[in-house]
DRENPA-3360 file (N, C-alpha, C; in nm, 2 decimals, always signed):
BEGIN
1 = MLFRSQAL = -8.58/+9.30/+18.90/-8.61/+9.46/+18.88/-8.60/+9.49/+18.74 ~ -8.50/+9.45/+18.68/-8.46/+9.48/+18.55/-8.57/+9.45/+18.45 ~ -8.63/+9.31/+18.48/-8.74/+9.28/+18.39/-8.86/+9.37/+18.41 ~ -8.88/+9.40/+18.53/-9.00/+9.48/+18.56/-8.99/+9.62/+18.48 ~ -8.87/+9.67/+18.50/-8.84/+9.81/+18.44/-8.85/+9.80/+18.29 ~ -8.79/+9.69/+18.22/-8.80/+9.68/+18.08/-8.95/+9.65/+18.03 ~ -9.03/+9.57/+18.12/-9.18/+9.55/+18.08/-9.25/+9.69/+18.08 ~ -9.21/+9.77/+18.19/-9.29/+9.89/+18.19/-9.24/+9.98/+18.08;
9 = RISRCSFT = -9.13/+9.99/+18.03/-9.08/+10.07/+17.91/-9.16/+10.01/+17.79 ~ -9.16/+9.89/+17.78/-9.22/+9.83/+17.65/-9.37/+9.87/+17.64 ~ -9.43/+9.85/+17.77/-9.58/+9.87/+17.78/-9.62/+10.02/+17.74 ~ -9.52/+10.12/+17.75/-9.55/+10.25/+17.71/-9.50/+10.28/+17.57 ~ -9.45/+10.20/+17.50/-9.39/+10.23/+17.37/-9.52/+10.26/+17.27 ~ -9.49/+10.34/+17.18/-9.56/+10.34/+17.05/-9.48/+10.30/+16.93 ~ -9.55/+10.23/+16.85/-9.47/+10.18/+16.73/-9.54/+10.24/+16.61 ~ -9.46/+10.27/+16.52/-9.50/+10.30/+16.38/-9.48/+10.18/+16.28;
17 = FQWDHTET = -9.58/+10.14/+16.21/-9.56/+10.03/+16.12/-9.58/+10.08/+15.98 ~ -9.50/+10.05/+15.89/-9.51/+10.10/+15.75/-9.50/+9.99/+15.65 ~ -9.59/+9.98/+15.56/-9.59/+9.88/+15.46/-9.59/+9.95/+15.32 ~ -9.49/+9.90/+15.24/-9.48/+9.96/+15.10/-9.53/+9.87/+15.00 ~ -9.62/+9.91/+14.92/-9.66/+9.82/+14.81/-9.59/+9.86/+14.68 ~ -9.51/+9.81/+14.63/-9.44/+9.85/+14.52/-9.51/+9.84/+14.40 ~ -9.60/+9.75/+14.38/-9.68/+9.73/+14.26/-9.77/+9.85/+14.25 ~ -9.84/+9.90/+14.35/-9.92/+10.02/+14.34/-9.86/+10.15/+14.38;
25 = QESVIHDQ = -9.74/+10.14/+14.41/-9.66/+10.25/+14.47/-9.74/+10.34/+14.57 ~ -9.78/+10.25/+14.67/-9.84/+10.31/+14.80/-9.78/+10.26/+14.90 ~ -9.77/+10.35/+15.03/-9.73/+10.32/+15.15/-9.84/+10.34/+15.25 ~ -9.84/+10.23/+15.35/-9.95/+10.25/+15.46/-9.86/+10.27/+15.57 ~ -9.90/+10.37/+15.66/-9.84/+10.40/+15.78/-9.94/+10.39/+15.90 ~ -9.90/+10.32/+16.00/-9.99/+10.31/+16.11/-9.92/+10.31/+16.25 ~ -9.97/+10.41/+16.33/-9.91/+10.43/+16.46/-9.99/+10.34/+16.55 ~ -9.92/+10.26/+16.64/-9.99/+10.15/+16.73/-9.92/+10.16/+16.87;
33 = QLVEGGLH = -10.02/+10.17/+16.97/-9.97/+10.13/+17.10/-10.01/+10.00/+17.12 ~ -9.91/+9.92/+17.20/-9.94/+9.78/+17.23/-10.02/+9.75/+17.34 ~ -10.01/+9.83/+17.45/-10.07/+9.80/+17.57/-10.16/+9.93/+17.61 ~ -10.29/+9.89/+17.66/-10.37/+10.00/+17.69/-10.37/+10.05/+17.84 ~ -10.26/+10.06/+17.90/-10.25/+10.11/+18.03/-10.33/+10.02/+18.13 ~ -10.31/+10.06/+18.26/-10.36/+9.99/+18.36/-10.31/+9.84/+18.39 ~ -10.20/+9.81/+18.34/-10.14/+9.68/+18.35/-10.05/+9.68/+18.46 ~ -10.02/+9.77/+18.54/-9.91/+9.78/+18.63/-9.96/+9.70/+18.77;
41 = LWAADEGM = -10.01/+9.59/+18.75/-10.04/+9.49/+18.86/-9.94/+9.40/+18.87 ~ -9.86/+9.39/+18.96/-9.75/+9.29/+18.96/-9.77/+9.19/+19.08 ~ -9.73/+9.06/+19.07/-9.74/+8.97/+19.17/-9.60/+8.91/+19.20 ~ -9.56/+8.90/+19.32/-9.43/+8.84/+19.36/-9.44/+8.70/+19.34 ~ -9.34/+8.64/+19.27/-9.33/+8.50/+19.26/-9.18/+8.46/+19.27 ~ -9.16/+8.40/+19.39/-9.02/+8.36/+19.42/-8.93/+8.46/+19.42 ~ -8.95/+8.58/+19.47/-8.86/+8.68/+19.47/-8.84/+8.77/+19.34 ~ -8.92/+8.72/+19.23/-8.91/+8.79/+19.12/-9.05/+8.86/+19.09;
49 = FFPKAIVL = -9.04/+8.96/+19.01/-9.18/+9.04/+18.98/-9.21/+9.00/+18.84 ~ -9.33/+8.96/+18.83/-9.39/+8.94/+18.68/-9.53/+9.00/+18.67 ~ -9.57/+9.04/+18.55/-9.69/+9.09/+18.52/-9.79/+8.99/+18.56 ~ -9.90/+9.02/+18.63/-10.01/+8.93/+18.65/-10.10/+8.93/+18.54 ~ -10.12/+9.04/+18.47/-10.20/+9.06/+18.35/-10.15/+9.16/+18.26 ~ -10.17/+9.15/+18.13/-10.13/+9.26/+18.05/-10.26/+9.28/+17.95 ~ -10.31/+9.40/+17.96/-10.42/+9.44/+17.87/-10.38/+9.50/+17.74 ~ -10.38/+9.43/+17.62/-10.36/+9.48/+17.50/-10.46/+9.57/+17.44;
57 = TPQFYDHL = -10.42/+9.67/+17.35/-10.51/+9.75/+17.29/-10.59/+9.66/+17.19 ~ -10.72/+9.68/+17.16/-10.80/+9.59/+17.08/-10.73/+9.57/+16.94 ~ -10.67/+9.68/+16.88/-10.61/+9.67/+16.76/-10.51/+9.58/+16.76 ~ -10.41/+9.58/+16.86/-10.30/+9.51/+16.85/-10.32/+9.36/+16.89 ~ -10.42/+9.34/+16.98/-10.48/+9.19/+17.01/-10.53/+9.13/+16.89 ~ -10.61/+9.21/+16.80/-10.67/+9.15/+16.68/-10.54/+9.13/+16.58 ~ -10.46/+9.20/+16.58/-10.35/+9.18/+16.48/-10.27/+9.06/+16.52 ~ -10.25/+9.04/+16.66/-10.17/+8.92/+16.70/-10.25/+8.78/+16.66;
65 = RNHAVPLD = -10.39/+8.79/+16.69/-10.47/+8.68/+16.66/-10.48/+8.65/+16.51 ~ -10.49/+8.76/+16.42/-10.49/+8.73/+16.28/-10.37/+8.70/+16.21 ~ -10.25/+8.74/+16.28/-10.12/+8.72/+16.21/-10.03/+8.62/+16.29 ~ -10.08/+8.52/+16.37/-9.99/+8.45/+16.46/-9.90/+8.36/+16.37 ~ -9.78/+8.34/+16.42/-9.69/+8.26/+16.35/-9.66/+8.14/+16.44 ~ -9.71/+8.03/+16.41/-9.68/+7.90/+16.50/-9.54/+7.87/+16.48 ~ -9.48/+7.84/+16.61/-9.35/+7.79/+16.60/-9.33/+7.66/+16.67 ~ -9.24/+7.57/+16.63/-9.24/+7.44/+16.70/-9.14/+7.46/+16.83;
73 = PRAIAYLK = -9.19/+7.42/+16.94/-9.12/+7.43/+17.06/-8.98/+7.35/+17.07 ~ -8.99/+7.23/+16.98/-8.88/+7.15/+16.96/-8.77/+7.23/+16.89 ~ -8.80/+7.30/+16.79/-8.71/+7.38/+16.71/-8.66/+7.48/+16.80 ~ -8.73/+7.54/+16.88/-8.68/+7.65/+16.98/-8.58/+7.59/+17.06 ~ -8.61/+7.48/+17.12/-8.52/+7.42/+17.22/-8.38/+7.38/+17.15 ~ -8.40/+7.33/+17.03/-8.27/+7.28/+16.95/-8.19/+7.40/+16.92 ~ -8.25/+7.52/+16.89/-8.18/+7.62/+16.84/-8.14/+7.72/+16.97 ~ -8.19/+7.71/+17.07/-8.17/+7.79/+17.18/-8.04/+7.85/+17.21;
81 = GSPLCLDL = -7.94/+7.77/+17.18/-7.80/+7.83/+17.20/-7.75/+7.93/+17.11 ~ -7.82/+7.98/+17.01/-7.78/+8.08/+16.92/-7.89/+8.17/+16.89 ~ -7.88/+8.29/+16.93/-7.97/+8.39/+16.90/-8.00/+8.42/+16.76 ~ -7.89/+8.40/+16.68/-7.90/+8.42/+16.54/-7.98/+8.31/+16.47 ~ -7.95/+8.20/+16.52/-8.04/+8.07/+16.46/-8.18/+8.10/+16.50 ~ -8.22/+8.14/+16.63/-8.35/+8.16/+16.66/-8.41/+8.27/+16.57 ~ -8.35/+8.37/+16.55/-8.39/+8.50/+16.48/-8.42/+8.44/+16.32 ~ -8.33/+8.37/+16.27/-8.35/+8.33/+16.13/-8.47/+8.22/+16.12;
89 = YVWLAHRL = -8.48/+8.14/+16.22/-8.60/+8.04/+16.23/-8.73/+8.12/+16.23 ~ -8.73/+8.21/+16.33/-8.87/+8.29/+16.34/-8.90/+8.37/+16.21 ~ -8.80/+8.44/+16.15/-8.81/+8.51/+16.03/-8.86/+8.43/+15.91 ~ -8.78/+8.31/+15.90/-8.83/+8.21/+15.79/-8.97/+8.17/+15.82 ~ -9.01/+8.12/+15.95/-9.14/+8.08/+15.97/-9.26/+8.18/+15.95 ~ -9.21/+8.30/+15.96/-9.29/+8.41/+15.93/-9.32/+8.44/+15.78 ~ -9.20/+8.45/+15.73/-9.21/+8.49/+15.58/-9.23/+8.39/+15.47 ~ -9.17/+8.27/+15.48/-9.19/+8.19/+15.37/-9.32/+8.15/+15.33;
97 = PRLSRSIE = -9.42/+8.11/+15.44/-9.56/+8.08/+15.39/-9.63/+8.21/+15.34 ~ -9.58/+8.32/+15.35/-9.66/+8.44/+15.31/-9.61/+8.50/+15.16 ~ -9.50/+8.41/+15.11/-9.45/+8.47/+14.98/-9.54/+8.42/+14.88 ~ -9.55/+8.50/+14.77/-9.62/+8.46/+14.65/-9.52/+8.43/+14.54 ~ -9.40/+8.47/+14.56/-9.29/+8.45/+14.46/-9.16/+8.44/+14.52 ~ -9.05/+8.38/+14.47/-8.93/+8.38/+14.51/-8.86/+8.53/+14.53 ~ -8.79/+8.55/+14.64/-8.72/+8.68/+14.66/-8.56/+8.65/+14.69 ~ -8.48/+8.72/+14.62/-8.34/+8.72/+14.65/-8.32/+8.85/+14.75;
105 = IPWSVLAQ = -8.24/+8.81/+14.87/-8.23/+8.92/+14.96/-8.09/+8.92/+14.99 ~ -8.01/+9.03/+14.96/-7.88/+9.05/+14.95/-7.82/+9.04/+15.09 ~ -7.69/+8.98/+15.12/-7.63/+9.00/+15.25/-7.63/+9.12/+15.32 ~ -7.62/+9.23/+15.25/-7.62/+9.37/+15.31/-7.75/+9.38/+15.38 ~ -7.87/+9.37/+15.32/-8.00/+9.37/+15.38/-8.01/+9.29/+15.49 ~ -7.98/+9.16/+15.48/-7.99/+9.07/+15.59/-7.91/+9.10/+15.71 ~ -7.79/+9.17/+15.69/-7.69/+9.22/+15.80/-7.76/+9.33/+15.86 ~ -7.83/+9.40/+15.80/-7.88/+9.53/+15.86/-8.00/+9.48/+15.95;
113 = QFGAAYQA = -8.08/+9.37/+15.93/-8.18/+9.32/+16.01/-8.13/+9.24/+16.12 ~ -8.03/+9.15/+16.09/-7.99/+9.05/+16.19/-7.85/+9.06/+16.22 ~ -7.75/+9.13/+16.16/-7.61/+9.13/+16.19/-7.55/+9.24/+16.27 ~ -7.62/+9.30/+16.37/-7.57/+9.41/+16.44/-7.44/+9.39/+16.51 ~ -7.43/+9.27/+16.54/-7.30/+9.22/+16.61/-7.18/+9.19/+16.53 ~ -7.20/+9.20/+16.39/-7.10/+9.20/+16.30/-7.05/+9.31/+16.23 ~ -6.92/+9.35/+16.23/-6.86/+9.47/+16.17/-6.86/+9.47/+16.01 ~ -6.85/+9.34/+15.98/-6.83/+9.32/+15.82/-6.95/+9.24/+15.78;
121 = TAAFAYRV = -7.00/+9.28/+15.66/-7.12/+9.19/+15.60/-7.05/+9.07/+15.56 ~ -6.93/+9.04/+15.53/-6.88/+8.93/+15.48/-6.88/+8.82/+15.60 ~ -6.84/+8.88/+15.73/-6.84/+8.79/+15.84/-6.97/+8.75/+15.87 ~ -7.08/+8.83/+15.86/-7.22/+8.79/+15.89/-7.26/+8.70/+15.79 ~ -7.23/+8.70/+15.66/-7.26/+8.61/+15.56/-7.20/+8.47/+15.59 ~ -7.08/+8.47/+15.62/-7.00/+8.35/+15.66/-7.07/+8.27/+15.79 ~ -7.12/+8.35/+15.88/-7.18/+8.30/+16.00/-7.32/+8.23/+15.96 ~ -7.39/+8.30/+15.87/-7.52/+8.25/+15.84/-7.51/+8.13/+15.75;
129 = KAILPDVL = -7.42/+8.14/+15.67/-7.39/+8.01/+15.59/-7.36/+7.90/+15.68 ~ -7.30/+7.91/+15.80/-7.26/+7.79/+15.88/-7.37/+7.75/+15.96 ~ -7.47/+7.84/+16.00/-7.57/+7.80/+16.08/-7.71/+7.77/+16.02 ~ -7.70/+7.81/+15.89/-7.82/+7.78/+15.82/-7.87/+7.63/+15.81 ~ -7.77/+7.55/+15.79/-7.82/+7.40/+15.79/-7.90/+7.36/+15.93 ~ -7.86/+7.41/+16.05/-7.93/+7.39/+16.17/-8.06/+7.44/+16.16 ~ -8.09/+7.56/+16.11/-8.22/+7.62/+16.10/-8.29/+7.54/+16.01 ~ -8.25/+7.51/+15.88/-8.32/+7.43/+15.79/-8.35/+7.28/+15.84;
137 = AVYDGAKV = -8.29/+7.23/+15.93/-8.30/+7.09/+16.00/-8.43/+7.09/+16.07 ~ -8.46/+7.21/+16.14/-8.58/+7.21/+16.22/-8.71/+7.27/+16.13 ~ -8.68/+7.32/+16.02/-8.78/+7.38/+15.94/-8.76/+7.30/+15.80 ~ -8.80/+7.18/+15.80/-8.78/+7.07/+15.70/-8.83/+7.13/+15.56 ~ -8.94/+7.20/+15.56/-9.00/+7.24/+15.43/-8.96/+7.37/+15.39 ~ -8.87/+7.45/+15.46/-8.83/+7.56/+15.41/-8.73/+7.57/+15.27 ~ -8.77/+7.65/+15.19/-8.71/+7.65/+15.06/-8.62/+7.77/+15.06 ~ -8.49/+7.75/+15.08/-8.39/+7.87/+15.09/-8.26/+7.83/+15.01;
145 = DVSARGLT = -8.23/+7.91/+14.92/-8.10/+7.89/+14.84/-8.00/+8.00/+14.89 ~ -7.87/+7.95/+14.90/-7.77/+8.04/+14.94/-7.67/+8.07/+14.83 ~ -7.64/+8.19/+14.81/-7.54/+8.22/+14.69/-7.45/+8.32/+14.75 ~ -7.36/+8.37/+14.67/-7.25/+8.47/+14.70/-7.32/+8.60/+14.73 ~ -7.43/+8.63/+14.67/-7.50/+8.76/+14.68/-7.59/+8.77/+14.80 ~ -7.64/+8.65/+14.83/-7.73/+8.65/+14.96/-7.81/+8.52/+14.97 ~ -7.94/+8.54/+15.03/-8.02/+8.43/+15.03/-8.14/+8.44/+14.94 ~ -8.18/+8.34/+14.87/-8.30/+8.35/+14.79/-8.41/+8.27/+14.87;
153 = IHPSLPAV = -8.53/+8.32/+14.90/-8.63/+8.25/+14.98/-8.75/+8.23/+14.88 ~ -8.80/+8.11/+14.91/-8.92/+8.07/+14.81/-9.03/+8.03/+14.90 ~ -9.16/+8.05/+14.83/-9.27/+8.01/+14.89/-9.27/+7.88/+14.96 ~ -9.30/+7.85/+15.07/-9.29/+7.73/+15.15/-9.41/+7.70/+15.23 ~ -9.41/+7.58/+15.27/-9.53/+7.53/+15.37/-9.49/+7.59/+15.50 ~ -9.58/+7.60/+15.59/-9.55/+7.66/+15.73/-9.46/+7.57/+15.80 ~ -9.39/+7.64/+15.90/-9.30/+7.55/+15.98/-9.37/+7.45/+16.07 ~ -9.50/+7.50/+16.11/-9.58/+7.40/+16.19/-9.71/+7.39/+16.11;
161 = PATKSYLQ = -9.75/+7.27/+16.08/-9.89/+7.25/+16.01/-10.00/+7.33/+16.09 ~ -10.09/+7.38/+16.01/-10.20/+7.44/+16.09/-10.29/+7.37/+16.17 ~ -10.27/+7.23/+16.16/-10.37/+7.16/+16.25/-10.30/+7.14/+16.40 ~ -10.18/+7.17/+16.41/-10.13/+7.14/+16.54/-10.13/+7.27/+16.61 ~ -10.14/+7.26/+16.73/-10.14/+7.37/+16.83/-10.04/+7.35/+16.94 ~ -9.92/+7.41/+16.96/-9.83/+7.40/+17.06/-9.85/+7.48/+17.17 ~ -9.94/+7.59/+17.16/-9.96/+7.69/+17.25/-10.05/+7.67/+17.37 ~ -10.13/+7.55/+17.36/-10.22/+7.53/+17.45/-10.16/+7.51/+17.58;
169 = GQARLVLA = -10.21/+7.57/+17.69/-10.16/+7.55/+17.82/-10.02/+7.59/+17.85 ~ -9.95/+7.67/+17.76/-9.82/+7.71/+17.78/-9.81/+7.87/+17.81 ~ -9.93/+7.94/+17.80/-9.91/+8.09/+17.82/-9.87/+8.12/+17.96 ~ -9.78/+8.22/+17.97/-9.75/+8.25/+18.11/-9.81/+8.39/+18.14 ~ -9.85/+8.47/+18.04/-9.91/+8.61/+18.07/-10.05/+8.59/+18.01 ~ -10.14/+8.66/+18.07/-10.28/+8.67/+18.03/-10.30/+8.77/+17.94 ~ -10.33/+8.73/+17.82/-10.35/+8.85/+17.71/-10.51/+8.87/+17.71 ~ -10.54/+8.99/+17.74/-10.70/+9.02/+17.73/-10.71/+9.13/+17.64;
177 = KTK = -10.83/+9.10/+17.57/-10.88/+9.21/+17.49/-10.97/+9.31/+17.56 ~ -10.95/+9.44/+17.54/-11.05/+9.52/+17.59/-11.17/+9.54/+17.53 ~ -11.27/+9.59/+17.59/-11.40/+9.62/+17.50/-11.39/+9.76/+17.44;
% end
């Protein structure tokens, strides 16, 4: 019942995305709804309720198709015991191949994004330094340097080569583009 309730709330959310282009001093703001209504068809499966189908808005569907980030299921399985490891792996898999230059990210900025459970930035930095070797072990090509100030991330190859597809046959939800 909690899953159903949360899925219904997410389906009705509207998100605002903002991109800042420092070179041109421009900002792009886009309001986006993810689900286009009419998805409230549920099928009972062993006493649990799961959506039978989800109809995404055309814009969100196209965005997902054009900006997909392949993740290695072996990496997910290896890191599954630590939400912070998983978050860092997904973030690096998304960010590193898209970089055009190296970027230093201070611990305070990383803590705002990933460290809500930590009261002190120093404790968060200590934890990231401890788990980063596990994350880098599953993303072999990741170029990341650790310093007292934060992480420096460098342009890197994708976590999963473009020729591999780990998604075939594993989808649990039907994602449909509306006309």
